[in-house]
C-alpha positions as CSV (number, residue, x, y, z in Angstrom):
1,M,-77.8,-41.5,4.3
2,D,-74.2,-41.9,3.4
3,D,-73.5,-38.2,4.1
4,T,-75.5,-38.5,7.3
5,N,-73.4,-41.4,8.4
6,I,-70.2,-39.5,7.7
7,V,-71.3,-36.5,9.8
8,G,-72.5,-38.9,12.6
9,T,-69.2,-40.8,12.6
10,Y,-67.4,-37.5,12.9
11,I,-69.4,-36.4,15.9
12,L,-68.5,-39.6,17.8
13,S,-64.8,-39.4,16.7
14,R,-61.7,-38.4,18.5
15,D,-61.3,-35.5,16.1
16,A,-64.6,-34.1,17.3
17,V,-63.5,-34.3,20.9
18,K,-60.2,-32.5,20.0
19,A,-62.1,-29.8,18.2
20,L,-64.6,-29.5,21.1
21,L,-61.8,-29.0,23.6
22,A,-60.7,-26.0,21.7
23,R,-64.2,-24.4,22.0
24,V,-65.5,-25.4,25.4
25,P,-63.9,-26.5,28.7
26,L,-65.0,-30.1,28.3
27,R,-63.0,-31.5,31.2
28,E,-64.5,-28.9,33.6
29,I,-68.0,-29.7,32.2
30,F,-67.6,-33.4,32.9
31,A,-66.1,-32.7,36.3
32,R,-68.7,-30.4,37.8
33,P,-69.0,-30.6,41.6
34,E,-72.6,-31.7,41.2
35,G,-71.4,-35.1,40.2
36,D,-70.1,-37.8,42.6
37,Y,-66.8,-39.6,42.4
38,F,-68.4,-42.5,40.5
39,A,-70.1,-40.2,37.9
40,K,-67.8,-37.3,37.1
41,F,-64.5,-37.3,35.1
42,P,-62.1,-38.7,35.9
43,R,-63.6,-41.6,37.9
44,L,-61.6,-43.4,40.5
45,W,-60.4,-46.1,38.2
46,E,-59.6,-43.7,35.3
47,R,-56.6,-41.5,34.5
48,D,-57.0,-37.9,33.4
49,D,-55.8,-38.4,29.9
50,F,-57.3,-37.9,26.4
51,E,-58.2,-41.5,25.8
52,S,-60.1,-41.7,29.1
53,L,-61.9,-38.4,28.3
54,Y,-62.9,-39.8,24.9
55,R,-64.4,-43.0,26.5
56,F,-66.2,-40.8,29.0
57,Y,-67.4,-38.6,26.1
58,L,-68.9,-41.6,24.3
59,Q,-70.9,-42.4,27.4
60,R,-72.3,-38.9,27.7
61,V,-72.9,-38.1,24.0
62,T,-75.2,-40.3,21.9
63,L,-76.3,-40.0,18.3
64,V,-79.3,-42.0,17.1
65,E,-79.9,-42.1,13.3
66,D,-83.3,-42.9,11.8
67,S,-82.4,-44.4,8.4
68,S,-86.1,-44.3,7.3
69,K,-86.4,-40.6,7.8
70,G,-82.8,-39.4,7.4
71,I,-82.9,-37.6,10.8
72,S,-80.3,-38.0,13.5
73,T,-81.0,-37.2,17.2
74,L,-78.1,-35.9,19.2
75,R,-78.2,-36.2,23.0
76,V,-75.7,-34.8,25.5
77,A,-75.8,-35.6,29.2
78,T,-73.9,-33.4,31.6
79,F,-74.3,-32.3,35.2
80,R,-75.8,-28.9,34.3
81,P,-78.5,-28.2,31.6
82,E,-76.7,-25.2,30.2
83,D,-73.6,-27.3,29.7
84,S,-75.6,-29.9,27.7
85,V,-77.1,-27.2,25.5
86,R,-73.7,-25.6,25.0
87,V,-72.0,-28.8,24.0
88,D,-74.9,-29.7,21.8
89,R,-74.7,-26.5,19.9
90,E,-70.9,-26.7,19.5
91,L,-71.2,-30.2,18.1
92,I,-73.8,-29.1,15.6
93,S,-71.5,-26.2,14.6
94,L,-68.7,-28.7,14.1
95,A,-71.0,-30.9,12.0
96,E,-71.7,-27.9,9.8
97,D,-68.0,-27.3,9.4
98,V,-67.6,-30.9,8.3
99,A,-70.5,-30.5,5.8
100,N,-68.9,-27.3,4.4
101,R,-65.5,-29.1,3.9
102,M,-67.3,-31.9,2.1
103,N,-69.1,-29.4,-0.1
104,L,-65.8,-27.6,-0.9
105,R,-64.1,-30.8,-1.8
106,A,-67.0,-32.0,-3.9
107,Q,-67.1,-28.7,-5.8
108,R,-63.3,-28.8,-6.4
109,D,-63.5,-32.4,-7.7
110,T,-66.5,-31.6,-9.9
111,I,-65.2,-28.4,-11.3
112,A,-61.5,-29.2,-11.6
113,E,-61.8,-31.3,-14.7
114,T,-64.1,-28.9,-16.6
115,Q,-61.9,-26.0,-15.6
116,K,-58.9,-27.9,-17.1
117,D,-61.0,-28.2,-20.3
118,V,-61.6,-24.5,-20.3
119,D,-57.9,-23.7,-19.8
120,D,-57.0,-26.0,-22.7
121,A,-59.6,-24.5,-24.9
122,E,-58.3,-21.0,-24.1
123,T,-54.8,-22.0,-24.9
124,K,-55.9,-23.3,-28.3
125,V,-57.8,-20.0,-29.0
126,I,-54.7,-18.0,-28.1
127,A,-52.5,-20.2,-30.3
128,A,-55.0,-20.0,-33.3
129,Q,-55.2,-16.2,-32.9
130,A,-51.3,-15.9,-32.8
131,A,-51.0,-18.0,-35.9
132,L,-53.6,-15.8,-37.7
133,T,-51.8,-12.6,-36.6
134,E,-48.4,-14.0,-37.7
135,F,-49.9,-14.8,-41.2
136,R,-51.3,-11.2,-41.5
137,N,-48.0,-9.7,-40.5
138,R,-46.1,-11.9,-42.9
139,T,-48.4,-11.4,-46.0
140,L,-49.4,-7.8,-45.1
141,L,-53.0,-8.9,-45.8
142,I,-55.9,-8.5,-43.3
143,D,-58.3,-10.7,-45.4
144,P,-56.9,-12.3,-48.5
145,T,-60.3,-13.3,-49.7
146,R,-61.2,-9.7,-50.2
147,K,-58.1,-9.1,-52.2
148,S,-59.0,-12.2,-54.2
149,D,-62.4,-10.7,-55.0
150,S,-60.7,-7.5,-56.0
151,E,-58.3,-9.4,-58.3
152,L,-61.1,-11.3,-59.9
153,W,-63.1,-8.1,-60.4
154,T,-60.0,-6.5,-62.1
155,T,-59.6,-9.5,-64.3
156,A,-63.3,-9.3,-65.3
157,Q,-62.8,-5.7,-66.2
158,L,-59.8,-6.5,-68.3
159,W,-61.8,-9.2,-70.1
160,G,-64.5,-6.6,-70.8
161,D,-61.9,-4.2,-72.2
162,L,-60.4,-6.9,-74.3
163,T,-63.8,-7.9,-75.7
164,Q,-64.7,-4.3,-76.4
165,T,-61.3,-3.7,-78.2
166,L,-61.7,-6.8,-80.3
167,A,-65.1,-5.8,-81.3
168,Q,-63.9,-2.4,-82.3
169,I,-61.1,-3.9,-84.4
170,R,-63.6,-6.1,-86.2
171,E,-65.9,-3.1,-86.8
172,D,-63.1,-0.9,-88.1
173,S,-61.9,-3.7,-90.4
174,L,-65.3,-3.8,-92.0
175,V,-65.7,-0.1,-92.4
176,S,-62.1,0.9,-93.2
177,P,-59.7,-2.0,-93.6
178,A,-56.6,0.2,-93.8
179,A,-57.4,2.4,-90.8
180,P,-54.4,3.8,-88.9
181,E,-56.0,3.0,-85.6
182,E,-55.9,-0.7,-86.2
183,S,-52.2,-1.0,-85.1
184,V,-53.0,0.9,-81.9
185,L,-56.0,-1.3,-81.1
186,T,-53.9,-4.4,-81.9
187,A,-51.3,-3.3,-79.5
188,R,-53.9,-2.6,-76.9
189,V,-55.3,-6.1,-77.3
190,D,-51.8,-7.6,-76.8
191,A,-51.4,-5.5,-73.6
192,L,-54.8,-6.5,-72.3
193,R,-54.0,-10.2,-72.9
194,D,-50.7,-9.9,-71.1
195,R,-52.3,-8.1,-68.2
196,I,-55.0,-10.8,-67.9
197,A,-52.4,-13.6,-68.0
198,A,-50.5,-11.8,-65.2
199,E,-53.6,-11.4,-63.1
200,R,-54.6,-15.0,-63.6
201,E,-51.1,-16.0,-62.6
202,R,-51.2,-13.9,-59.4
203,V,-54.5,-15.6,-58.4
204,R,-53.5,-19.2,-59.1
205,G,-49.7,-19.1,-59.1
206,G,-47.3,-20.7,-56.5
207,G,-45.1,-19.4,-53.7
208,E,-46.5,-16.0,-52.7
209,A,-49.5,-16.4,-54.9
210,L,-52.8,-15.0,-53.8
211,G,-54.5,-18.4,-54.1
212,K,-52.1,-20.0,-51.6
213,N,-52.6,-17.1,-49.2
214,V,-56.4,-17.5,-49.4
215,S,-56.1,-21.2,-48.7
216,D,-53.8,-20.6,-45.7
217,Y,-56.0,-17.9,-44.4
218,E,-59.2,-20.0,-44.7
219,S,-57.4,-22.8,-42.9
220,L,-56.3,-20.5,-40.0
221,T,-59.8,-18.9,-39.7
222,L,-61.4,-22.4,-39.6
223,T,-59.0,-23.4,-36.8
224,R,-59.8,-20.2,-34.9
225,G,-63.5,-20.8,-35.4
226,L,-63.3,-24.4,-34.1
227,A,-61.2,-23.2,-31.1
228,D,-63.8,-20.5,-30.3
229,K,-66.6,-23.1,-30.4
230,S,-64.6,-25.5,-28.2
231,L,-64.0,-22.7,-25.7
232,A,-67.7,-21.8,-25.7
233,A,-68.7,-25.4,-25.1
234,A,-66.1,-25.8,-22.3
235,I,-67.4,-22.6,-20.6
236,D,-71.0,-24.0,-20.8
237,S,-69.8,-27.3,-19.3
238,L,-68.1,-25.4,-16.5
239,E,-71.2,-23.5,-15.7
240,L,-73.3,-26.7,-15.7
241,A,-70.7,-28.3,-13.3
242,R,-71.0,-25.4,-10.9
243,Q,-74.8,-25.6,-11.0
244,E,-74.6,-29.3,-10.3
245,A,-72.2,-28.8,-7.5
246,R,-74.5,-26.2,-5.9
247,R,-77.5,-28.6,-6.2
248,Q,-75.6,-31.4,-4.5
249,E,-74.5,-29.3,-1.5
250,L,-74.7,-31.0,1.9
251,Y,-76.0,-29.0,4.8
252,I,-77.2,-29.5,8.4
253,E,-80.8,-28.7,9.0
254,E,-81.9,-28.4,12.6
255,V,-85.4,-30.0,12.8
256,S,-85.4,-29.2,16.5
257,T,-83.0,-26.9,18.2
258,P,-81.0,-28.0,21.3
259,N,-83.0,-27.7,24.5
260,S,-82.6,-28.6,28.1
261,P,-85.0,-30.6,30.2
262,D,-87.1,-28.9,33.0
263,E,-85.7,-31.4,35.5
264,S,-82.8,-33.8,35.6
265,T,-83.2,-37.0,33.6
266,E,-80.2,-38.7,35.2
267,P,-79.4,-40.4,37.5
268,E,-82.5,-42.7,37.4
269,R,-82.7,-43.2,41.1
270,L,-85.6,-45.6,41.2
271,R,-84.1,-47.7,38.5
272,A,-80.8,-47.7,40.3
273,I,-82.4,-48.7,43.7
274,A,-84.4,-51.4,42.0
275,T,-81.3,-52.7,40.3
276,V,-79.4,-52.8,43.5
277,F,-82.3,-54.5,45.3
278,V,-82.7,-57.2,42.7
279,L,-78.9,-57.9,42.5
280,T,-78.7,-58.0,46.3
281,F,-81.7,-60.3,46.6
282,S,-80.2,-62.5,43.8
283,V,-76.9,-62.8,45.6
284,F,-78.6,-63.5,48.9
285,S,-80.7,-66.1,47.3
286,V,-77.7,-67.9,45.7
287,L,-75.8,-67.8,49.0
288,W,-78.8,-69.1,50.9
289,I,-79.3,-71.9,48.5
290,L,-75.7,-72.8,48.7
291,S,-75.8,-72.7,52.5
292,V,-78.8,-74.9,52.6
293,G,-77.2,-77.4,50.3
294,V,-74.1,-77.5,52.4
295,R,-76.1,-78.2,55.6
296,E,-78.1,-81.0,53.9
297,H,-74.9,-82.5,52.7
298,E,-73.4,-82.5,56.2
299,Q,-76.5,-84.2,57.6
């Protein structure tokens, strides 16, 4: 009903008259030769200006709203049936324009905030991706976690070689305590231990250590993942807002199209004659009573 009242208020407004003047010759319609000097525009006591035309318009265009049914009845009275139908159709068209403007504004207001959320989420995704790209260019690593796995696998291999070499030294010492290969194997054990220590330092060391790179990479990928989820949620909210805006659209539905009467409905001649007769009789009666009272007072 609020939307209906808005459209109805517009139809009976000065803006509607201005818009109607741009579409139909309203002054000519209200000044047809079929009307007498007391009925057509401008009347003897009126000026031919917009304000007088607007007051005349309000007398010829009526809008009755049924609040219980939500239906409005538009009635236009002119001197020709085709003029009434034409003005009626143009007013309905203007009402539809108002409804469309209200829909566009409602859609903009509903979608604007969610669109801002989408834009912010996109900015965060771009920033997260830029930070991740900068990290990869700086460290020359696509995925440090894979390199970490490789380093751990290399360390495990080195531990296996060390264990195998120690076992061989123990076995040789039991079989041949003074074997010449013992010094070679001992040197190999020392080399393996140094290599293992170096690999462990690479994994857990500071500065450019692999462990720090893995930590930074995981932090960046987590930020990127959260930004992606925020963007997806914002896009879903935007789609829901658009659907809601479409469901709340206001539109003009013509229950009955404009039609003209088979015969003139105005002026109501019998009513006018009866009104004049009653008024004349009333005035005559008052004057007669006054005259009788004056004569009795003189006597």
